[in-house]
KOLLO-804786 format. One record per residue (C-alpha): x, y, z. Coordinates in steps of 0.5 Angstrom, whole numbers, plus 500, padded with zeros to 3 digits. Layout:
<rs>
     x     y     z
     X     Y     Z
...
</rs>
This chain:
<rs>
     x     y     z
   464   503   478
   469   508   476
   476   506   476
   481   510   480
   487   507   476
   488   503   469
   494   500   466
   495   498   460
   500   494   457
   504   497   461
   513   498   461
   518   499   464
   524   498   460
   531   501   464
   539   499   460
   540   491   461
   534   490   464
   526   490   464
   522   493   471
   515   491   468
   512   488   462
   506   488   459
   502   489   465
   494   491   465
   491   492   472
   485   496   474
   482   498   480
   476   500   481
   473   505   486
   471   502   493
   477   497   492
   483   495   497
   489   491   494
   495   488   496
   501   487   492
   505   480   494
   511   478   490
   519   477   492
   524   481   492
   526   485   485
   519   483   482
   517   490   480
   513   493   486
   516   499   488
   517   500   480
   508   500   480
   507   504   486
   511   509   482
   507   509   476
   501   509   481
   504   515   485
   504   519   479
   512   519   480
   514   516   472
   512   514   467
   511   508   464
   517   506   458
   511   503   453
   503   503   455
   497   507   457
   496   510   464
   490   513   467
   490   515   474
   484   518   479
   481   519   471
   486   523   467
   492   521   462
   499   521   465
   502   525   460
   497   531   459
   496   532   466
   499   536   472
   503   531   476
   503   536   481
   497   537   482
   495   529   481
   500   527   487
   496   531   492
   490   526   491
   494   521   492
   497   519   499
   503   515   500
   507   512   507
   514   509   505
   520   509   508
   523   514   504
   517   519   507
   520   517   514
   527   517   513
   525   526   511
   522   527   517
   525   532   522
   525   527   529
   524   533   533
   519   534   530
   511   532   533
   506   528   532
   501   533   531
   505   538   527
   508   532   523
   500   531   520
   498   537   520
   503   540   515
   501   534   511
   495   539   509
   501   543   505
   505   539   503
   511   539   506
   516   535   511
   518   541   516
   513   545   519
   515   552   518
   512   557   516
   506   555   513
   498   557   516
   494   552   519
   487   553   520
   483   550   525
   479   546   520
   486   543   520
   487   542   526
   481   538   527
   482   534   521
   489   532   524
   486   530   531
   481   526   527
   485   522   523
   489   521   530
   484   518   533
   483   513   528
   489   511   527
   489   510   535
   496   515   537
   491   521   540
   496   521   546
   502   521   543
   501   528   539
   505   532   544
   512   527   542
   517   527   538
   517   523   531
   525   521   533
   522   518   539
   517   514   537
   517   507   536
   518   503   530
   511   502   530
   507   509   533
   511   511   527
   508   507   521
   500   509   524
   504   516   525
   505   515   517
   498   513   515
   495   518   519
   500   523   516
   498   520   509
   490   520   511
   490   529   512
   489   531   506
   483   526   504
   486   523   499
   482   519   493
   488   513   493
   492   510   499
   499   507   497
   501   504   502
   508   501   502
   510   495   506
   508   499   512
   509   493   517
   516   492   515
   519   492   521
   514   490   526
   514   486   531
   508   481   531
   506   486   537
   506   492   534
   504   488   526
   498   487   530
   496   493   532
   498   496   524
   493   491   522
   487   492   526
   489   499   524
   488   497   517
   482   494   517
   478   500   522
   481   505   515
   479   499   510
   472   498   513
   471   506   513
   465   509   510
   468   513   504
   475   511   505
   480   512   500
   482   506   495
   487   502   497
   494   499   495
   498   495   500
   505   493   498
   507   487   501
   512   479   501
   508   477   507
   501   474   507
   500   474   514
   501   481   513
   493   482   509
   489   486   513
   483   483   514
   477   488   509
   482   488   503
   479   485   496
   483   483   491
   491   482   491
   496   482   485
   501   478   484
   508   480   481
   515   475   479
   521   478   474
   516   485   472
   510   480   471
   503   478   474
   502   472   476
   495   473   477
   491   478   479
   483   478   482
   479   478   488
   482   476   493
   478   470   496
   479   466   489
   486   469   486
   490   468   493
   491   460   491
   497   456   494
   498   455   487
   499   462   485
   502   463   491
   508   458   490
   508   460   482
   510   468   485
   515   465   489
   519   459   486
   517   455   492
   512   450   493
   508   454   498
   502   451   502
   496   457   504
   492   457   510
   486   462   511
   483   463   518
   478   467   520
   479   473   514
   487   472   516
   493   468   511
   499   464   514
   503   461   509
   509   456   509
   514   451   505
   509   444   504
   514   439   506
   517   434   502
   514   430   498
   507   434   498
   505   439   494
   501   445   494
   495   445   491
   490   450   490
   486   449   495
   489   451   501
   491   444   503
   497   439   501
   496   433   497
</rs>
């Protein structure tokens, strides 16, 4: 397998605070990763590094075959799809969904004087179809529900056919129905032939789509555990990550977590003891 990216002993240090400490992490082509951790764990900083928007203070990073510090960062970013609330906040409320998506071909937000060919429009329509939002093509972004916006953002991130897709808390703020609609879309995407390497950040195990393969658990800027999802995500590792006794359950490929009852402890099988 070829590595999509490799982090070797990476640290990010700011005055009076270590944001990430000695992170080594390799993600191979074909893998689907979820990054879990509480607020302040370093998840956002980690995503900034693998989206080629932040250089580490220490350590080495190879991203899509190139070493950070020896590559054109702007060119590298065109090969990475990224969804976040920051992107959503920059999309004009009056922009149509179809223009929101097709404009990603020129890496702009808000369509102006760019010229798009038939191939661009075909690609945008394909992405809307795959994310189940074709009926929203003529709607303006400002009229969409939160769940619809999240799927538009993913379609936009997929528009340039990225090699790496980063999803920063894609289910944040969604109600149960919208979350499950999004999970269904991500499950389809994760199993699609030729899909990019996926890395998703979340606080909640309930938001891990079926089809994801690996997990990285962070706490206080350090790795608690990483590896194949089924063997690495356990009650024990989840409890260490969130600093509470957590009982983990898995059914039909989906996860659920709750605080372990008093008088019981969480073991690494997901059962109370």
